[in-house]
NUTOR-365627 format. One line per field, with one value per atom (N, C-alpha, C): residue number from 0; chain; y, x, z. Coordinates in pm, 1 decimal, decimal comma, padded with zeros to 6 digits. Each point is the difference from the previous one (the first is absolute). Last residue first. Layout:
# NUTOR-365627
i	c(NUM / ...)
ch	c(A / ...)
yy	c(Y / ...)
xx	c(X / ...)
zz	c(Z / ...)
***
This chain:
# NUTOR-365627
i	c(117 / 117 / 117 / 116 / 116 / 116 / 115 / 115 / 115 / 114 / 114 / 114 / 113 / 113 / 113 / 112 / 112 / 112 / 111 / 111 / 111 / 110 / 110 / 110 / 109 / 109 / 109 / 108 / 108 / 108 / 107 / 107 / 107 / 106 / 106 / 106 / 105 / 105 / 105 / 104 / 104 / 104 / 103 / 103 / 103 / 102 / 102 / 102 / 101 / 101 / 101 / 100 / 100 / 100 / 99 / 99 / 99 / 98 / 98 / 98 / 97 / 97 / 97 / 96 / 96 / 96 / 95 / 95 / 95 / 94 / 94 / 94 / 93 / 93 / 93 / 92 / 92 / 92 / 91 / 91 / 91 / 90 / 90 / 90 / 89 / 89 / 89 / 88 / 88 / 88 / 87 / 87 / 87 / 86 / 86 / 86 / 85 / 85 / 85 / 84 / 84 / 84 / 83 / 83 / 83 / 82 / 82 / 82 / 81 / 81 / 81 / 80 / 80 / 80 / 79 / 79 / 79 / 78 / 78 / 78 / 77 / 77 / 77 / 76 / 76 / 76 / 75 / 75 / 75 / 74 / 74 / 74 / 73 / 73 / 73 / 72 / 72 / 72 / 71 / 71 / 71 / 70 / 70 / 70 / 69 / 69 / 69 / 68 / 68 / 68 / 67 / 67 / 67 / 66 / 66 / 66 / 65 / 65 / 65 / 64 / 64 / 64 / 63 / 63 / 63 / 62 / 62 / 62 / 61 / 61 / 61 / 60 / 60 / 60 / 59 / 59 / 59 / 58 / 58 / 58 / 57 / 57 / 57 / 56 / 56 / 56 / 55 / 55 / 55 / 54 / 54 / 54 / 53 / 53 / 53 / 52 / 52 / 52 / 51 / 51 / 51 / 50 / 50 / 50 / 49 / 49 / 49 / 48 / 48 / 48 / 47 / 47 / 47 / 46 / 46 / 46 / 45 / 45 / 45 / 44 / 44 / 44 / 43 / 43 / 43 / 42 / 42 / 42 / 41 / 41 / 41 / 40 / 40 / 40 / 39 / 39 / 39 / 38 / 38 / 38 / 37 / 37 / 37 / 36 / 36 / 36 / 35 / 35 / 35 / 34 / 34 / 34 / 33 / 33 / 33 / 32 / 32 / 32 / 31 / 31 / 31 / 30 / 30 / 30 / 29 / 29 / 29 / 28 / 28 / 28 / 27 / 27 / 27 / 26 / 26 / 26 / 25 / 25 / 25 / 24 / 24 / 24 / 23 / 23 / 23 / 22 / 22 / 22 / 21 / 21 / 21 / 20 / 20 / 20 / 19 / 19 / 19 / 18 / 18 / 18 / 17 / 17 / 17 / 16 / 16 / 16 / 15 / 15 / 15 / 14 / 14 / 14 / 13 / 13 / 13 / 12 / 12 / 12 / 11 / 11 / 11 / 10 / 10 / 10 / 9 / 9 / 9 / 8 / 8 / 8 / 7 / 7 / 7 / 6 / 6 / 6 / 5 / 5 / 5 / 4 / 4 / 4 / 3 / 3 / 3 / 2 / 2 / 2 / 1 / 1 / 1 / 0 / 0 / 0)
ch	c(A / A / A / A / A / A / A / A / A / A / A / A / A / A / A / A / A / A / A / A / A / A / A / A / A / A / A / A / A / A / A / A / A / A / A / A / A / A / A / A / A / A / A / A / A / A / A / A / A / A / A / A / A / A / A / A / A / A / A / A / A / A / A / A / A / A / A / A / A / A / A / A / A / A / A / A / A / A / A / A / A / A / A / A / A / A / A / A / A / A / A / A / A / A / A / A / A / A / A / A / A / A / A / A / A / A / A / A / A / A / A / A / A / A / A / A / A / A / A / A / A / A / A / A / A / A / A / A / A / A / A / A / A / A / A / A / A / A / A / A / A / A / A / A / A / A / A / A / A / A / A / A / A / A / A / A / A / A / A / A / A / A / A / A / A / A / A / A / A / A / A / A / A / A / A / A / A / A / A / A / A / A / A / A / A / A / A / A / A / A / A / A / A / A / A / A / A / A / A / A / A / A / A / A / A / A / A / A / A / A / A / A / A / A / A / A / A / A / A / A / A / A / A / A / A / A / A / A / A / A / A / A / A / A / A / A / A / A / A / A / A / A / A / A / A / A / A / A / A / A / A / A / A / A / A / A / A / A / A / A / A / A / A / A / A / A / A / A / A / A / A / A / A / A / A / A / A / A / A / A / A / A / A / A / A / A / A / A / A / A / A / A / A / A / A / A / A / A / A / A / A / A / A / A / A / A / A / A / A / A / A / A / A / A / A / A / A / A / A / A / A / A / A / A / A / A / A / A / A / A / A / A / A / A / A / A / A / A / A / A / A / A / A / A / A / A / A / A / A / A / A / A / A / A)
yy	c(-03987,5 / 00084,9 / -00011,9 / -00313,0 / -00029,4 / 00096,7 / 00083,2 / -00044,9 / -00064,4 / 00101,7 / -00120,5 / -00002,4 / 00381,6 / -00010,6 / -00121,5 / 00092,2 / 00084,5 / -00008,4 / -00170,9 / -00116,9 / 00113,2 / 00138,5 / -00123,4 / -00069,9 / 00425,9 / 00027,0 / -00154,3 / 00000,0 / 00071,2 / 00000,4 / -00099,9 / -00111,2 / -00003,2 / 00312,2 / -00054,5 / -00121,9 / 00297,1 / 00049,6 / -00093,0 / -00145,5 / -00006,9 / 00094,8 / -00025,3 / -00123,1 / -00001,0 / 00394,5 / -00052,6 / -00103,3 / 00090,6 / 00069,7 / -00002,5 / -00255,2 / -00023,1 / 00137,4 / -00073,2 / 00008,3 / -00002,7 / -00298,5 / 00160,8 / -00025,5 / -00217,9 / -00006,8 / 00080,9 / -00323,3 / 00056,8 / 00047,1 / -00409,9 / 00027,8 / 00159,6 / -00317,7 / 00003,8 / 00118,5 / -00251,4 / 00120,1 / 00075,5 / -00405,5 / 00095,3 / 00156,2 / -00447,5 / 00064,7 / 00132,2 / -00326,5 / -00072,3 / 00083,8 / 00046,8 / -00011,7 / 00017,3 / -00111,0 / 00150,8 / 00062,2 / -00520,1 / 00110,8 / 00174,3 / -00309,2 / 00014,0 / 00073,1 / 00150,5 / -00080,9 / 00005,0 / 00214,8 / -00169,0 / -00099,5 / 00485,4 / -00024,0 / -00182,0 / 00403,4 / -00112,1 / -00130,4 / 00589,8 / -00096,9 / -00168,8 / 00366,7 / -00049,8 / -00089,3 / 00206,3 / 00138,7 / -00073,0 / -00161,9 / -00081,1 / 00165,8 / 00095,9 / -00027,6 / -00059,9 / 00086,8 / -00043,2 / -00069,0 / 00365,4 / -00118,9 / -00016,0 / 00295,1 / -00054,4 / -00168,4 / 00463,5 / -00078,5 / -00085,7 / 00499,4 / -00153,4 / -00090,4 / 00540,5 / -00098,6 / -00138,6 / 00482,7 / -00141,4 / -00071,4 / 00447,4 / -00133,1 / -00083,2 / 00258,1 / 00049,4 / -00030,2 / -00208,3 / 00122,4 / 00098,6 / -00484,8 / 00088,7 / 00127,0 / -00244,4 / 00042,5 / 00032,4 / -00199,7 / 00146,9 / 00010,2 / -00364,0 / 00112,7 / 00151,7 / -00442,4 / 00031,3 / 00170,7 / -00225,7 / -00009,3 / 00075,3 / -00167,4 / 00096,0 / -00030,2 / -00307,5 / -00049,4 / 00185,8 / -00446,0 / 00150,0 / 00060,4 / -00374,1 / 00030,4 / 00177,2 / -00212,9 / -00044,2 / 00106,9 / -00165,7 / 00153,3 / -00046,6 / -00330,8 / 00093,9 / 00139,2 / -00418,2 / 00063,1 / 00068,0 / -00159,4 / 00054,3 / 00063,3 / -00243,0 / 00165,4 / 00066,0 / -00487,2 / 00083,2 / 00169,8 / -00339,3 / 00053,5 / 00083,1 / -00115,5 / 00076,3 / 00039,1 / -00256,0 / 00100,9 / 00066,7 / -00488,6 / 00061,3 / 00168,0 / -00207,6 / 00074,3 / -00066,5 / 00093,6 / -00090,6 / 00056,3 / 00093,1 / 00147,2 / -00100,7 / -00170,2 / 00080,4 / 00086,4 / -00382,8 / 00024,5 / 00100,9 / -00050,9 / -00109,7 / 00027,9 / 00241,1 / -00050,6 / -00062,1 / 00281,9 / 00044,5 / -00067,8 / -00220,2 / 00099,4 / 00087,1 / -00289,2 / -00073,1 / 00085,5 / 00158,7 / -00061,8 / -00029,8 / 00011,2 / 00185,2 / -00051,0 / -00385,8 / 00028,8 / 00139,8 / -00191,1 / -00066,4 / 00024,0 / 00250,6 / -00019,6 / -00011,7 / -00183,1 / 00115,4 / 00061,1 / -00400,5 / 00030,1 / 00097,2 / 00016,7 / -00076,6 / -00001,0 / 00082,7 / 00138,3 / -00046,2 / -00297,9 / 00041,4 / 00126,0 / -00274,2 / -00090,7 / 00115,3 / 00234,3 / -00115,8 / -00109,3 / 00274,5 / 00009,1 / -00101,0 / 00058,1 / -00019,2 / 00074,7 / -00394,1 / 00137,2 / 00076,1 / -00313,7 / -00013,2 / 00076,4 / 00155,5 / -00024,8 / -00058,0 / 00225,2 / -00079,8 / -00068,4 / 00370,0 / -00112,1 / -00085,5 / 00487,7 / -00015,7 / -00200,7 / 00455,9 / -00113,1 / -00067,1 / 00486,1 / -00084,7 / -00114,1 / 00101,0 / 00107,3 / -00053,5 / -00356,7 / 00094,4 / 00098,5 / -00380,6 / 00145,4 / 00035,9 / -00313,0 / -00028,4 / 00197,4 / -00209,2 / 00078,9 / -00024,2 / -00420,5 / 00158,5 / 00086,3 / -00482,0 / 00065,5 / 00124,6 / -00334,8 / 00088,2 / 00059,2 / -00474,6 / 00178,3 / 00087,0 / -00507,5 / 00078,6 / 00092,7 / -00358,8 / 00089,3 / 00078,4 / -00456,0 / 00160,6 / 00056,6 / -00508,9 / 00107,7 / 00140,4 / -00512,5 / 00131,0 / 00122,8)
xx	c(-01561,6 / -00142,6 / 00057,9 / 00255,2 / -00126,2 / -00106,0 / 00528,6 / -00104,3 / -00130,8 / 00356,8 / 00013,7 / -00117,7 / 00062,5 / 00117,4 / 00030,7 / -00406,2 / 00017,3 / 00146,6 / -00166,9 / -00124,1 / 00075,9 / 00220,0 / -00000,9 / -00073,4 / -00162,5 / 00143,3 / 00073,8 / -00436,8 / 00030,8 / 00134,4 / -00030,8 / -00057,0 / 00003,4 / 00105,0 / 00103,2 / -00064,4 / -00314,0 / 00105,3 / 00152,4 / -00375,2 / -00043,9 / 00096,9 / 00117,5 / -00016,8 / -00001,1 / -00065,0 / 00099,5 / 00024,5 / -00408,9 / 00001,4 / 00184,1 / -00212,7 / -00034,5 / 00033,9 / 00323,8 / -00105,8 / -00032,0 / 00390,2 / -00054,6 / -00109,9 / 00483,1 / -00146,9 / -00066,3 / 00389,8 / -00025,9 / -00132,4 / 00372,0 / -00098,3 / -00021,0 / 00382,3 / -00033,1 / -00171,9 / 00231,1 / 00096,1 / -00069,2 / -00160,8 / -00014,1 / 00045,2 / -00149,4 / 00158,4 / -00015,5 / -00328,0 / 00058,2 / 00064,2 / -00040,5 / -00133,0 / -00020,9 / 00411,8 / -00008,7 / -00156,5 / 00147,9 / 00115,5 / -00063,4 / -00295,8 / -00014,0 / 00134,8 / -00166,8 / 00104,6 / 00032,1 / -00319,1 / -00068,0 / 00127,3 / -00028,3 / 00017,2 / -00031,9 / 00140,5 / 00039,9 / -00049,0 / 00155,9 / -00103,5 / 00026,5 / 00214,2 / 00040,8 / -00120,5 / -00113,4 / 00108,9 / -00031,7 / -00374,9 / 00082,6 / 00109,6 / -00436,2 / 00091,3 / 00080,1 / -00444,3 / 00095,5 / 00073,5 / -00402,8 / -00000,3 / 00216,1 / -00309,5 / -00082,9 / 00054,1 / 00202,2 / -00007,7 / -00093,2 / -00012,3 / -00009,1 / 00068,9 / 00184,9 / -00121,1 / 00008,1 / 00303,2 / -00082,4 / -00052,1 / 00305,8 / -00137,4 / 00006,7 / 00328,4 / 00011,3 / -00114,8 / 00202,0 / -00059,7 / -00053,4 / 00154,4 / 00146,3 / -00048,1 / -00335,8 / 00114,0 / 00116,2 / -00300,4 / -00088,6 / 00122,5 / 00125,7 / -00001,1 / -00084,1 / 00019,9 / 00108,7 / 00010,6 / -00400,1 / 00026,0 / 00143,3 / -00096,2 / -00052,8 / 00062,6 / -00027,2 / -00155,7 / 00043,5 / 00276,8 / 00048,1 / -00146,9 / 00040,9 / 00100,1 / 00047,7 / -00388,0 / -00003,0 / 00089,3 / -00021,2 / -00101,0 / -00004,3 / 00275,0 / 00034,4 / -00097,5 / -00171,5 / 00099,8 / 00117,4 / -00363,8 / -00080,7 / 00101,9 / 00155,6 / -00080,6 / -00038,0 / 00136,3 / 00098,3 / -00029,8 / -00312,9 / 00063,4 / 00139,0 / -00257,9 / -00070,5 / 00052,0 / 00247,5 / -00033,3 / -00049,0 / -00017,8 / 00151,1 / -00080,3 / -00342,1 / 00019,2 / 00130,8 / -00099,0 / -00108,3 / 00031,1 / 00199,3 / -00078,2 / -00060,7 / 00279,4 / 00022,7 / -00019,4 / -00258,9 / 00105,6 / 00087,9 / -00503,0 / 00098,8 / 00120,3 / -00376,9 / 00105,6 / 00048,1 / -00320,4 / 00071,3 / 00086,8 / -00255,5 / 00094,9 / 00085,4 / -00323,0 / 00092,6 / 00068,6 / -00407,2 / 00078,0 / 00125,1 / -00239,7 / -00050,3 / 00117,3 / -00182,7 / 00125,0 / 00010,5 / -00377,0 / 00165,1 / 00089,8 / -00393,0 / 00043,8 / 00139,2 / -00258,2 / 00040,9 / 00033,8 / -00196,1 / 00119,0 / 00100,3 / -00414,6 / 00078,4 / 00117,1 / -00381,9 / 00040,1 / 00115,0 / -00244,8 / 00124,4 / 00042,1 / -00298,9 / 00169,3 / 00055,0 / -00248,2 / -00105,0 / 00158,4 / 00039,2 / -00065,3 / -00045,5 / -00034,5 / 00055,0 / -00024,4 / -00286,3 / 00052,6 / 00106,9 / -00344,1 / 00003,2 / 00113,1 / -00267,2 / 00121,4 / -00036,3 / -00205,5 / -00015,8 / 00128,9 / -00022,0 / -00030,5 / 00011,1 / -00028,0 / -00106,6 / 00023,6 / 00343,0 / -00026,3 / -00125,1 / 00104,3 / -00029,5 / -00030,3 / 00385,7 / -00063,0 / -00107,1 / 00230,1 / 00054,0 / -00052,0 / -00099,1 / 00019,5 / 00044,8 / -00348,8 / 00167,8 / 00016,4 / -00478,3 / 00046,1 / 00170,9 / -00223,5 / -00005,7 / 00049,6 / -00269,0 / 00073,9 / 00016,3 / -00100,7 / -00013,1 / 00092,7 / 00106,1 / -00018,9 / -00082,2 / -00007,6 / 00046,0 / -00032,2 / -00047,8 / -00067,9 / 00060,1 / 00238,7 / 00006,2 / -00120,8 / 00032,3 / 00052,7 / -00047,8 / -00047,2 / -00006,9 / 00012,0)
zz	c(-00183,8 / -00062,7 / -00128,5 / 00228,0 / 00010,8 / -00033,6 / -00004,5 / -00127,6 / 00034,0 / 00309,6 / -00012,1 / -00116,3 / 00207,5 / -00065,2 / -00037,9 / 00182,7 / -00144,0 / -00011,9 / 00348,5 / -00041,2 / -00123,0 / 00362,9 / -00046,2 / -00120,4 / 00212,8 / -00088,8 / -00022,0 / 00205,0 / -00148,2 / -00017,6 / 00431,4 / -00103,2 / -00091,3 / 00322,5 / -00069,0 / -00103,9 / 00141,2 / -00082,2 / -00027,8 / 00340,5 / -00213,5 / -00091,4 / 00508,3 / -00049,2 / -00186,4 / 00242,2 / -00017,8 / -00044,2 / 00181,8 / -00130,6 / -00042,5 / 00331,9 / -00092,9 / -00166,1 / 00451,0 / -00004,2 / -00103,3 / 00147,9 / -00020,8 / -00005,5 / 00202,3 / 00051,0 / -00123,0 / -00073,5 / 00021,4 / 00011,5 / -00043,3 / 00005,3 / 00052,6 / -00087,5 / -00142,9 / 00034,7 / 00361,4 / -00039,3 / -00125,2 / 00172,1 / 00066,1 / -00040,5 / -00239,3 / -00002,0 / 00066,7 / -00258,3 / 00158,4 / 00029,4 / -00439,9 / 00076,8 / 00107,5 / -00212,1 / -00041,5 / 00136,5 / -00088,5 / 00082,7 / -00023,2 / -00285,3 / 00126,0 / 00087,5 / -00486,1 / 00107,2 / 00093,8 / -00342,3 / 00072,7 / 00033,0 / -00124,9 / -00140,9 / 00072,8 / 00304,2 / -00016,6 / -00094,8 / 00073,3 / -00072,6 / -00046,9 / 00349,9 / -00083,1 / -00067,1 / 00345,5 / -00019,1 / -00172,0 / 00218,0 / -00013,3 / 00001,1 / 00248,5 / -00079,6 / -00028,1 / 00322,1 / 00018,0 / -00153,7 / 00179,5 / -00074,4 / 00009,6 / 00164,1 / 00043,4 / -00068,6 / 00332,6 / -00149,7 / 00026,7 / 00273,5 / -00018,5 / -00133,5 / 00092,8 / -00034,4 / -00009,8 / 00114,7 / 00084,9 / -00048,8 / -00283,2 / 00029,7 / 00085,9 / -00277,1 / 00175,3 / 00036,0 / -00430,4 / 00034,2 / 00114,3 / 00056,2 / -00100,0 / -00049,1 / 00213,3 / 00071,5 / -00010,9 / -00288,4 / 00026,0 / 00134,0 / -00210,4 / -00094,4 / 00080,3 / 00201,0 / 00014,9 / -00151,6 / 00375,1 / -00209,0 / 00017,9 / 00475,0 / -00074,5 / -00142,2 / 00353,8 / 00017,7 / -00116,0 / 00162,5 / -00048,2 / -00061,8 / 00302,8 / 00038,7 / -00113,7 / 00003,0 / 00048,9 / 00051,8 / -00394,5 / 00004,3 / 00142,1 / -00124,0 / -00044,1 / 00003,9 / 00154,5 / 00076,0 / -00051,0 / -00247,6 / 00093,5 / 00096,3 / -00399,1 / 00023,7 / 00082,7 / 00047,9 / -00086,0 / -00011,1 / 00058,7 / 00162,0 / -00048,7 / -00371,7 / 00069,7 / 00140,9 / -00281,5 / -00092,0 / 00138,1 / 00032,3 / 00059,6 / -00051,6 / -00100,5 / 00128,5 / 00057,7 / -00522,0 / 00102,4 / 00074,7 / -00425,9 / 00098,2 / 00075,6 / -00352,5 / 00051,4 / 00137,7 / -00218,7 / -00050,5 / 00084,1 / 00082,8 / -00035,6 / -00049,9 / 00154,9 / 00126,0 / -00088,3 / -00249,8 / 00112,3 / 00123,9 / -00320,9 / -00121,9 / 00130,9 / 00135,4 / -00065,8 / -00062,9 / 00116,7 / 00142,1 / -00043,5 / -00339,9 / 00018,7 / 00135,2 / -00197,5 / -00081,3 / 00072,5 / 00235,8 / 00001,7 / -00054,5 / -00087,4 / 00162,4 / -00032,1 / -00324,7 / -00007,7 / 00090,1 / 00039,3 / -00066,9 / -00040,4 / 00269,6 / 00031,6 / -00051,0 / -00240,6 / 00041,5 / 00127,7 / -00230,3 / -00105,3 / 00065,0 / 00269,4 / -00067,0 / -00111,5 / 00372,7 / -00093,5 / -00074,8 / 00513,7 / -00138,8 / -00080,9 / 00544,3 / -00092,6 / -00105,8 / 00183,2 / 00095,2 / -00116,3 / -00153,0 / 00179,0 / 00100,2 / -00526,3 / 00062,6 / 00175,0 / -00571,7 / 00179,9 / 00043,5 / -00399,9 / 00033,7 / 00179,8 / -00244,9 / -00001,1 / 00056,9 / -00051,5 / -00031,1 / 00070,6 / 00061,1 / -00073,4 / -00058,7 / 00305,6 / 00015,9 / -00163,0 / 00258,2 / -00024,9 / -00132,3 / 00359,6 / 00070,0 / -00138,5 / 00000,7 / -00027,5 / -00003,2 / 00217,7 / -00117,4 / -00003,9 / 00270,8 / -00018,2 / -00094,4 / 00275,8 / -00125,3 / 00016,0 / 00451,2 / -00149,6 / -00114,6 / 00347,0 / -00013,4 / -00095,1 / 00159,3 / -00063,6 / -00021,4 / 00445,5 / -00111,5 / -00113,9 / 00269,5 / 00041,1 / -00162,2 / 00156,9 / -00091,6 / 00037,5 / 00298,4 / -00090,8 / -00042,3)
***
């Protein structure tokens, strides 16, 4: 004897009228997978997340704020030398620094400006 079928529910995507047995409808499941892969494939997968967490644990303060005389917790782990996809530079702990969101945004803007991306 087979188990009774689960009642259909609305897709978890806000505003989607599709009925599904669980989760999201096929259209939204595919988009969800693409979004998740964008952050886990390539340079920024599990090894990077572990390295980042260890770096923030050992170096919790923004280095630029410290130079300015403030102790501000950092939120971003920045590559001192931009890695441009180089796996050696990505994984090199000596190439990492902790920055707050403000200082990281400024550094990124300076680097983009110097490369002519503006």
